[in-house]
N, C-alpha and C positions, 0 to 999 in steps of 0.2 A: 613250302610256305603255306600259310593258311589262306587259301585262294578264295575268290569270290564265288558265290553261288552261280550256277549256270543259268539260273532264272533272272539274274541281274541283267538289265537291258544292254549294258555295255561290258558284259563279263569277258568277252573275247576281244575287246577293244585294245588295239596296240598302237598308241599314238606315235607320231614322228619323234625322233630323238630330241630335236631342237625344242619341241613343245614340252616334252618331259623335263628337260633341263631347265627351261624357263620357269615352269611352275615350281619345280623343286627349289630353284634358287630363291624365288620370291617368297615362297612359304618358309624356307629356311631363315631368311632375313627377318620375317615377322616373329619367328620363334626365338631368334637371337635377342630381339628387343624384349620379348616376354621373359626370357631367361635373365637378362640384366635386371629387369624390374623386380623379379622375385628374388634373385640371388643377392641383390644389393643389401637386403635386410641382414643376411649373415655377415656381409662385409662390414657393416657399420655398427653391429651390436657392441663390440668393445668400446667404440667411441660414444655410443649412446649411454652405456653404463657409466662412462667417465664424464658425461656432460654435467658441468657444475650448475647449469641453470635449471635443467629438468629434474635432476637427481632421481633417476628411475631405479626401480627394483627389478630383479630378474622376472618376477611375475608380470610386471607392467610391460617389460620388453617382450615377453611371450605373447601378451595380449595384442600389442602393437604389431608383432609379426604375423599374428593370425588375422588381422583386419582385412588385408587384401585377399587372403584365402577364404574368408567368410563371404566376401563379395563374389568370388569365383563360384561359390556354391549356387548363388542365384543366377549368375551369368551363364553357367554351364547348362542349367535347365531351361532358362528362358531364351537366351540368345541362340543356343544350338538348335532349338525347335524352330525359331524364326528363320534360321539358315536353311532348314529343309523346306520352309514355306515360301520364302522370298528370294533365296539365292545365297550362294557362298561369298561371292566377291564383295558385294556392298557391305555385308555384315563384317567381313574380315577387316576391311578398311576402317569402318566405324569403330571397331573394337581396338585397333591399333591406335587410332586417334584418342580414344577415351583413356586408355591406360597411360599413354604418353603425357597427356595433359595432366593426369593425376599426379605424375611425378613432379611436375612443377609445383602443384599445390602442396605436396609433402615436403619439398625442399624449402619452401617458404613458410611452413606451418609455424605459428607462434606458440602453439601448445601441443602436447602429446595427443589431445583429443582431436584437434584439427588434422594432425598427421594421420591418425587412424582413420578418420572419415575420408581423407583423400585416398588413402590406400584401399579402403573399402570400395570406393567408386571405381578406382583402377581395376580392382578385382572383377567387377562386372564385365569389363572388356577382356580381361585375361581369360575368363571362363569361356568366351565365345571364340577366341583366336584358335585354340587347340582343335576344336571340333571342325571348324571351317577349313583350316589348313590341312588337317588329316584327310578330310573328304576329297579335297582338290588333289592332294598328292597321290592318294590311292587311285583315284579315277584316271589321272593322266600318267600313270606308270604302267609299263607293260606287265602282263600277269606274272611273269617269272621273277620280277624284281620289286614287287610291292613291299615286302618286308624290308628289304635293303634300302629302298628309296625312302620309306617312312622313317627308318632309323637315321638316314642321312639328314632328312628334313628336321627330325626332332632332336638331332644332336645340336641344333642351334640353341636349345635350352641350356645345355652345358657350356657351350661357347659363350653365350650371353652372361651366364653366371661367372664363368672364368674371367670374362672381360671386366665384370664388376670387381672381382678380386684384384686384378691387375691395376685397375684405376684406383682402387683403395690403397694398394701398396704405394702408388705414385703420388696420390693427392691427399690421402686421409690425414696424415699427420701435419701436413703443411697448410691445407685449405679447409679441413673439417669435413664432416659428413654431409652437409647441405649441398655442396658442389657435386659430390659423388652421386647424390640422389638426382639432382637437377639434370645431369648429363643423360639420364634415362629418358628425357623428352626429345632427344635428337631424332628418333624415328619419324617425327612429324615432317621432317624434310623429305622423307621417302614416299609420302602418301601420293603425290602426283604420279610417280613412277608406277606404283601399284595400280592406280586407276587406269593408266594407259596400257600397261603391259600384261596385267594378270587376266587370263580368260575366265569367263563364267563356266560353271559346270555344265557340260553338254547333257549329262544325265538329268540334271535339274530342269534344264530347258525342255527336254523331251517329256519328262514326267508332268510338266505343267502345260503341255500341249503347244509350246512355242517352237513349233517345228521350223518355221522360216528363220527365226533367230539362230536356232541350232545349226541349220544348213549354212547360213552366212558365216557363223563363227568357225565351223568346220572348214569351209573353203579358205578362210583367212589363215587358219592354222596348218593348211595343207593336208587335211584329213579327208579321205574318200567318203562320199555320202553313204556308200554301202555299209561302212563301219557303224553307221548310226541306226541300222535296222533294229527294230524292237519286236521281239516275238509277241504273238498275240496274248500269251499268258502274262507277259510283263506289263501290258497296258493297264491291267487292273491294279497294279501296285503304285497307285498315286501317292504323292507326297502329302498325305493328310495325317492329321494327328491320330485318328483312329487306326490307320494302317500302321503307323509307327508303333503304337502300343500293341497292336496285334502281333507284330513281328518280335518285339523285344520280350513280351510276356506270354508268348505262345506256350503251349504244353511242352513242346519239344525244346524250347529255349529257356524256360523259367529257371531250371536248376543251374544251368551254365551261367545265366545272367546273374544270379545271386553269388555264385562262385567268383565270377569276374569282378563283381562289386567288392566282395571281401578282399580279394587280391589287390584291388586298386586302393582301398583304404589303408591296408597294411603297407603296401609299397610306398605310397605317398607319405605316410607317417615317417618312414625311414628317410626319405628324400628331404622333407622339410624340417624334420628334427635335426638331422646332421647338417643340412644346409644353413640352418639358423644358428646352431650352437657349436659347430666344429671348431671355428677359430677360438672361441672362448674355452672350449674343452681342452684344446691343445695348450692354451695359456695356463690352464689349471695343472697341466702335466709338466709345466716348467719352461715352456717356450715363450719368447718375446712376441710382440705383436706382428713384426715382419715375418718371422718363420711361421707363426700361426696362420697368417693369411696365405703363406706359401702352401701350407697343407691344404687349405681350402681350394687354392688354384689347382693343385695336383688332383684333388678329388674331382673337380669339375672337368679337367682336361681328360682324365682317364675315363670318365663317364661318357664323354663325347666320342672318344676313340672306341671305347667298349661297346657303345650302342651300335656303331657301324659294323664292328666285328661280329657282334651277336646277331645283328640283322642278317648278315651274310650267312652265318652258320645256320640260322633258322630257316633260310631259304633252301638249305641243303638237307638238313636232318629233321626239320619240323619245328614250328614255333614253340609248342608247349614243352617239349623236352628241353629245348634250349633255355627257356625262361626259368623252368624249375631248377635246372643245374646252376644257372647264373645266380639265382637268389641264395642257394646254398653256399656258393663261393663268397657272396657278399656277407652272409651271416657269419661265416668263419673269420673273414677278414676284420669285420667290425669287432667281434669278440677278441680277436688277437690284439687290438689296440689297448686292451686292458693290461697287457704285459709290457713292462717298462724296458723296451728294447732300445737299440741304437737308432740314430736319426734316419739312416738309410732304410732300415727295416720298417720303421714307422711310415716312411714315404711309400714303400711298397704296399703295406697294408692299407693305407689310405687310398692308394690307386686301385687296389682290388675292391675296396669298399665302394668306390665310385662306379667301377665296372659292374659290380653285383647289386647295385641299387638303381641309380638313374639310368645306367646303360641298359639294364634289363627292362626297366619300366618303359623305355622308348619302344622296345619291341612289343611289350605287353599292350600298349595303346594301339599299335598297328594290328596286333592280334584281335583286339576288340573291334577295330574299324573294319577289318576283313570278315569278322565273324557273322555279321548281320547282312541282310539283303540291302541293295543300294538305296532304296527309298527311305530306309531307317538308319543309314550309316552315321550321318552327322549327329542325329539326335541320340542314338545309342552311345556313341563315343562321348558326346557331351554329358549325358546322364551318368556315365561311368566316371568321367572326370568330376562331375558334381558330387557324386557319392564319395569320391576320393578326397574331396575337400574336408570331410570329417577327419580323415587321417592327417591332412595338411594342417588343420587347425590344432589337432591334438599333439602333433609332433613337437612344435615349438613349446607348447604348454607342458608337455612331459619333461622336456629339458629344463624349462623354467622351474617347475615344481621340484625336480631333483636338485637343481642349483640352490633353490631357497631352503631346502632341507639340509644342505651342507653334507650330503652323503658322499661317499667315495665316488669319484668321477667314473669308475668302472661300471657303475650301475646304469649310467646313461648308455654306454655301449651295449651292455647286456639287453637293455630294453629294446633298442633299435635292432639288434641282431635277432631277437625273438620275433619282432614284427616281420622281418625278412623271411623267416621260416614259415610264418603264417601265410604270407603271400605265395610262397612256393607250394604249400599244401593245397591252397585254394585253386591255383592254376592246374595242379595235378588232377583235380577232380572234374575239370571241364571236359565236355564231349561235344564237339561242334558238328551239327548235322550238315553244315554248309562248307566244311573244310575237308580237303582230301587227306590231310595228314594229322588232323586233330584227334 
């Protein structure tokens, strides 16, 4: 796996299993909520296009789909840095509350503009959730399972998006898109449990000099104080904005940082392009709404399972090789959807597309989170996620543009397959000075 640097204050930290599972479960649930929020747009696109009141065009749908993603661009940069400065736990809870409340606003929006504004506000919270959950999951995982546990945690994204498809299949035709969107606010009920059960980052407390709080938290979690020992050289790595910039843009990291950002843009373009337009693309290929949503469900389910499998493989043979190979498989599968095969063959190709896009991207984020030293981890991950928002915004718009041009549906698949190959090439160019296998 792409292990932490030995200079990280808790690089050899091996938490009790019950603590690992608790943090993993709680962070997983927050990402499920995030996945539903983002995935619901792909679920409701056919209904929005058919809405007789709003009378939307594909370009307008693409812009609405990009609104939340534009919000995450700001959230990823601003909130992730705040997480490194004031703590992971509080920011994570605030972000979940923000994007959940925004779902209520979108559900009751009287106009497409209000819908888009609500989605933008929710995007601010979405941008912070990923980096905070990533930092907590990585820290509270044993060194030999960080890629696997990160993949398990981030599989919640696909599970949430899958849930949105299942809810859409059950309720969309009978109750309309507004109820499907409003159900995205249910994570508000979980906020008290997050506040009580989720521990703060020990690494953050130590970096901020809050030793007494760190010792008290460690005792509550059943962690020996000796595990909190900070080498003298690690004390200088304070969680300051200057230290974060110095780590991410250092001479030895700058080339890899650029490569990781390119990979993130390309990967997220595939994820959000297919995530927004796959049901509609399958309808263009002759499938009814129900089967089209089933393709979307298979896409998300396979990506959740694939992320876990790829995470385990990356712990055994190395993250970079695994990610590159996964993207190549995804590109071939997406291209294969241009061939008018049978229903079963298309389900297999859609499953491989999910495996080689979202599934691989889960491990890619873990690779990024593990790449940098601990004091910059949340910010570096958040910035990569923020850069990826350009791909997230362009993905729906590429699909919208091609739909508006009435070109053959195969060009949508070719465009997203090419993006997956770009991601593979960018990851292949990375060289991590802090990883044993990179």
